[in-house]
C-alpha positions as CSV (number, residue, x, y, z in Angstrom):
1,M,17.9,-21.0,5.8
2,P,14.9,-20.8,8.0
3,T,11.4,-20.4,6.8
4,T,10.3,-16.7,7.5
5,T,6.5,-17.0,8.6
6,K,4.4,-14.6,6.8
7,R,0.9,-12.9,8.4
8,S,-1.7,-12.5,6.2
9,P,-4.0,-9.2,6.2
10,Q,-5.9,-8.6,9.1
11,G,-8.0,-5.9,10.8
12,R,-7.4,-4.0,14.0
13,A,-8.1,-5.1,17.2
14,G,-11.7,-5.1,17.6
15,S,-12.8,-5.0,14.1
16,A,-14.1,-7.9,11.8
17,P,-10.9,-9.0,10.3
18,V,-10.3,-8.0,6.4
19,Q,-10.5,-11.6,4.4
20,A,-7.5,-12.2,3.0
21,P,-7.5,-14.5,-0.3
22,S,-7.0,-18.2,0.3
23,S,-3.9,-18.3,-1.6
24,S,-2.2,-15.7,0.5
25,R,-2.6,-17.9,3.8
26,A,-1.4,-21.3,2.3
27,S,2.0,-19.9,1.8
28,G,4.7,-19.1,4.4
29,R,6.2,-16.4,2.3
30,A,5.1,-13.3,0.3
31,S,4.4,-14.6,-3.2
32,S,5.6,-12.7,-6.1
33,R,2.0,-12.7,-7.8
34,H,-0.9,-10.5,-6.5
35,P,-2.5,-13.1,-4.0
36,A,-5.6,-11.2,-4.2
37,A,-6.4,-12.2,-7.5
38,R,-8.4,-15.2,-6.4
39,V,-11.9,-14.2,-4.9
40,P,-13.0,-15.9,-1.8
41,S,-15.7,-18.6,-2.5
42,R,-19.1,-18.9,-0.5
43,P,-20.4,-22.1,1.1
44,A,-23.1,-23.7,-1.2
45,G,-26.4,-22.8,-0.4
46,R,-25.8,-20.1,1.8
47,T,-27.2,-16.7,1.2
48,A,-24.6,-13.8,1.3
49,R,-25.1,-10.8,3.6
50,P,-25.5,-7.7,1.9
51,G,-22.1,-6.1,3.0
52,L,-23.1,-2.5,2.6
53,P,-21.7,0.0,2.1
54,R,-19.2,-1.4,-0.6
55,T,-16.1,0.2,-0.9
56,L,-14.0,1.1,-4.6
57,C,-10.6,0.5,-3.1
58,F,-7.9,2.0,-5.3
59,D,-4.1,0.8,-4.6
60,I,-2.1,3.6,-6.7
61,G,1.9,3.1,-7.5
62,G,4.8,3.8,-9.2
63,S,4.6,0.6,-11.8
64,G,0.9,-0.3,-11.3
65,L,-2.4,0.9,-10.5
66,K,-4.8,-1.6,-8.6
67,A,-8.7,-1.4,-8.2
68,S,-11.2,-3.9,-6.4
69,V,-14.7,-3.7,-4.3
70,L,-14.8,-4.7,-1.3
71,S,-17.8,-5.3,0.9
72,S,-18.3,-3.7,4.6
73,H,-16.8,-7.2,5.7
74,G,-13.6,-7.1,3.8
75,E,-14.6,-9.4,1.2
76,L,-13.4,-9.0,-2.2
77,L,-16.1,-8.9,-4.6
78,H,-14.3,-8.7,-7.7
79,Q,-10.8,-9.9,-9.0
80,P,-8.3,-7.0,-8.8
81,V,-7.8,-5.3,-12.0
82,R,-4.4,-3.6,-12.6
83,V,-2.9,-1.4,-15.3
84,P,0.5,-0.5,-15.8
85,T,1.1,3.4,-14.2
86,P,1.1,5.8,-17.3
87,Y,3.7,8.4,-18.2
88,P,4.0,11.4,-17.9
89,L,1.2,11.4,-15.3
90,P,-0.3,14.6,-14.5
91,P,-3.2,14.4,-11.8
92,E,-6.0,14.4,-14.6
93,Q,-4.6,11.4,-16.4
94,L,-4.4,10.0,-13.1
95,I,-8.2,10.5,-12.3
96,S,-9.2,9.3,-15.7
97,T,-7.2,6.1,-15.5
98,L,-8.8,5.3,-12.2
99,A,-12.0,5.9,-13.4
100,G,-11.5,3.5,-16.3
101,L,-10.4,0.9,-13.7
102,A,-13.7,1.6,-12.0
103,S,-15.9,1.4,-14.8
104,G,-15.9,-2.6,-15.2
105,L,-16.4,-3.2,-11.0
106,P,-19.4,-3.8,-9.1
107,A,-21.9,-1.3,-7.8
108,Y,-20.0,0.8,-4.7
109,Q,-21.1,3.4,-2.5
110,R,-17.9,5.2,-1.3
111,V,-14.2,5.1,-2.7
112,S,-10.7,4.8,-0.9
113,A,-7.3,5.1,-2.3
114,G,-3.8,4.6,-1.2
115,F,-1.4,7.2,-2.8
116,P,2.2,7.2,-3.1
117,G,3.4,10.3,-1.2
118,M,2.5,12.6,1.5
119,V,-1.3,13.4,1.7
120,R,-3.2,15.6,4.2
121,A,-6.8,16.1,4.2
122,G,-7.0,14.7,1.0
123,R,-4.5,16.9,-0.5
124,V,-1.1,16.0,-2.2
125,L,1.9,17.3,-0.7
126,S,4.4,15.2,-2.6
127,A,4.4,12.8,-5.4
128,P,8.1,11.9,-5.8
129,H,7.0,9.1,-8.3
130,F,4.8,11.2,-10.7
131,I,6.7,14.7,-11.1
132,S,9.3,13.7,-13.9
133,P,7.3,12.8,-17.4
134,S,9.1,9.5,-17.6
135,G,8.7,8.2,-14.0
136,P,10.5,7.3,-10.8
137,E,14.0,8.2,-10.9
138,G,13.7,10.6,-14.0
139,V,14.3,14.0,-14.2
140,P,11.3,16.2,-12.3
141,S,9.6,18.7,-14.7
142,A,8.3,22.0,-13.2
143,E,5.2,21.4,-15.3
144,L,4.5,18.2,-13.0
145,Q,5.8,19.6,-9.7
146,S,3.2,22.6,-9.8
147,A,0.3,20.3,-11.0
148,W,1.0,18.2,-8.3
149,A,1.9,20.5,-5.2
150,G,-1.3,20.8,-3.2
151,F,-3.6,18.8,-5.8
152,N,-7.2,17.7,-4.1
153,L,-7.0,14.3,-5.0
154,Q,-10.0,13.3,-2.5
155,E,-12.0,16.4,-4.2
156,A,-11.2,15.2,-7.5
157,L,-12.3,11.6,-7.7
158,E,-15.3,12.5,-5.5
159,A,-16.2,14.4,-8.9
160,A,-15.3,11.9,-11.0
161,L,-17.1,9.0,-9.5
162,G,-20.0,10.5,-7.8
163,R,-19.2,9.0,-4.4
164,P,-17.5,10.3,-1.4
165,C,-13.9,9.6,-1.2
166,R,-11.3,9.3,1.2
167,V,-7.8,9.7,0.5
168,A,-4.1,8.6,2.1
169,N,-0.8,7.8,2.1
170,D,-0.6,4.2,0.8
171,A,1.7,2.8,3.3
172,D,-1.2,4.0,6.0
173,V,-3.8,2.0,3.9
174,Q,-2.0,-0.8,3.8
175,G,-1.1,-0.7,7.4
176,A,-4.7,-0.3,8.7
177,A,-5.3,-3.8,6.7
178,L,-2.2,-5.8,8.8
179,V,-1.9,-4.1,12.4
180,K,-3.0,-6.1,15.1
181,G,-3.9,-3.2,17.6
182,E,-0.8,-4.2,20.1
183,G,1.8,-1.6,21.0
184,L,3.6,0.3,18.3
185,E,3.5,-1.1,15.2
186,L,5.8,-0.1,12.3
187,V,4.6,-0.9,8.5
188,V,7.3,-0.6,5.7
189,T,6.3,-1.3,1.9
190,L,9.1,-2.4,-0.5
191,G,8.0,-1.4,-4.3
192,T,9.1,1.3,-6.9
193,G,10.0,3.5,-3.5
194,V,9.8,3.0,0.2
195,G,6.7,3.7,2.3
196,T,6.4,3.7,6.2
197,A,3.4,4.1,8.4
198,L,3.2,3.8,12.4
199,F,0.5,2.9,14.4
200,W,0.1,3.0,18.5
201,Q,-2.5,0.8,19.7
202,G,-4.1,0.6,16.3
203,K,-4.5,4.1,15.6
204,L,-2.8,5.9,12.7
205,A,0.1,8.0,13.8
206,P,0.7,11.3,11.9
207,H,2.5,10.6,8.7
208,L,6.4,10.7,8.3
209,E,8.0,10.7,5.1
210,L,10.9,8.6,6.6
211,A,11.9,7.2,3.0
212,Q,13.0,10.5,2.6
213,H,15.5,11.0,5.1
214,P,19.5,10.0,4.8
215,L,20.2,5.8,4.9
216,G,23.2,5.5,2.5
217,K,26.9,6.1,3.5
218,K,26.6,9.2,1.1
219,G,23.5,10.3,2.4
220,Q,21.1,8.4,0.3
221,T,17.3,8.5,0.9
222,Y,15.6,5.1,1.8
223,N,14.2,5.1,-1.7
224,E,17.6,5.6,-3.3
225,V,19.1,2.4,-0.9
226,L,16.1,0.3,-0.9
227,G,13.8,1.2,-4.2
228,N,13.2,-0.9,-7.1
229,D,15.7,0.7,-9.1
230,A,18.2,0.4,-6.8
231,R,18.0,-3.4,-5.9
232,R,18.2,-4.0,-10.0
233,K,21.6,-2.1,-10.1
234,V,23.2,-3.8,-6.9
235,G,21.0,-7.3,-7.1
236,N,18.8,-9.0,-5.0
237,K,21.6,-10.6,-2.5
238,K,22.8,-7.1,-1.8
239,W,19.6,-5.7,-1.4
240,N,18.3,-8.0,1.2
241,A,21.7,-6.9,3.3
242,R,20.4,-3.1,2.7
243,V,16.7,-4.5,3.7
244,A,17.8,-5.9,7.2
245,K,20.1,-3.3,8.1
246,A,17.3,-0.4,7.3
247,I,14.9,-2.9,9.8
248,E,17.8,-2.4,12.3
249,V,17.6,1.3,11.7
250,L,14.0,1.8,12.0
251,R,14.4,-0.2,15.3
252,G,16.8,2.1,16.8
253,L,14.6,5.0,15.6
254,V,11.0,4.3,16.7
255,F,11.8,1.0,19.0
256,F,8.7,-0.4,17.3
257,D,7.1,-3.9,19.3
258,H,6.1,-5.2,15.8
259,C,7.1,-4.6,12.1
260,Y,5.8,-5.6,8.7
261,I,7.3,-5.6,5.5
262,G,4.8,-5.5,2.4
263,G,4.6,-4.1,-0.9
264,G,5.3,-5.6,-4.2
265,N,8.8,-6.6,-3.4
266,S,8.1,-8.2,-0.1
267,S,8.2,-11.2,-2.2
268,R,12.1,-10.8,-2.9
269,V,12.8,-10.4,0.6
270,K,14.9,-13.5,1.6
271,A,17.1,-13.0,4.7
272,Q,16.4,-14.7,7.8
273,L,14.1,-11.9,10.0
274,P,13.8,-11.8,13.9
275,P,10.6,-12.6,15.4
276,D,9.4,-9.3,15.4
277,V,9.2,-8.7,11.8
278,T,6.9,-10.1,9.5
279,L,6.1,-10.2,5.6
280,A,3.0,-9.5,5.0
281,D,0.8,-10.3,1.6
282,N,0.8,-7.2,-1.1
283,S,-2.8,-7.5,-1.2
284,A,-3.2,-5.2,1.9
285,G,-3.2,-2.1,-0.6
286,I,-6.4,-3.1,-1.8
287,L,-7.9,-4.4,1.7
288,G,-6.8,-1.8,3.7
289,G,-9.6,0.8,1.7
290,V,-12.2,-0.4,4.1
291,R,-10.4,0.1,7.1
292,L,-9.7,3.7,5.9
293,W,-13.6,4.4,6.3
294,E,-13.3,3.0,9.8
295,R,-10.6,5.3,11.4
296,A,-11.9,7.7,13.8
């Protein structure tokens, strides 16, 4: 099978590129290990630029919560820290867990967070992973649904951390670190669920929860067909065939010029991909946090 080439995270056209870890550039395929765990070293004898303002970046996922601090140039200033996502997860539990992650990291002047659901103006409109006490694929509870509906995650993080904050959908944040600013670019994240983001000439388009649309023969959503629970049930071979089919469905839907596949399960994609589809580094979930502040 031909080797699929992976594109390391990078910034949009016209901006300084986000610095991907060297380990992610060395491999031709996304690694199953979190590649952002290695902090880039500086040449001996050189004085580092201040790199202010520094950004505390959170990558909120259904299976794990990650955080690190980046310079204004996109350089990781600390190895990303991670804890398993605790369940049940009401909003106040998420805030306290994220604050705990941040407590051991370097000083920062601003905060960004990628959230796995629909977010508008800092408010959570959907939180599909967190409305069940047992986590993704569990039975939703009315109490958790009520707690998350309209929750202002941005204001809550600002109050807890004492710094200005920006919150967006996690696929939007990852995409900000990946796109080149050339035409219509689609970002698909494969993890606990499925995320998507669209960019036109480097500018983020209004977010669409395409993962909630039907994809399967019986009306199953993208999440139900391609999510991690589905992958475990059907096996990697059949799941890969589903991924390939889904990419072609999305091609016919949006006519992308280029598609990036990221997320924790991108390392499990073994299918031969066409030239306009690229596997992306999972570290983009952290690295895109700086770009969130550069967005007009």
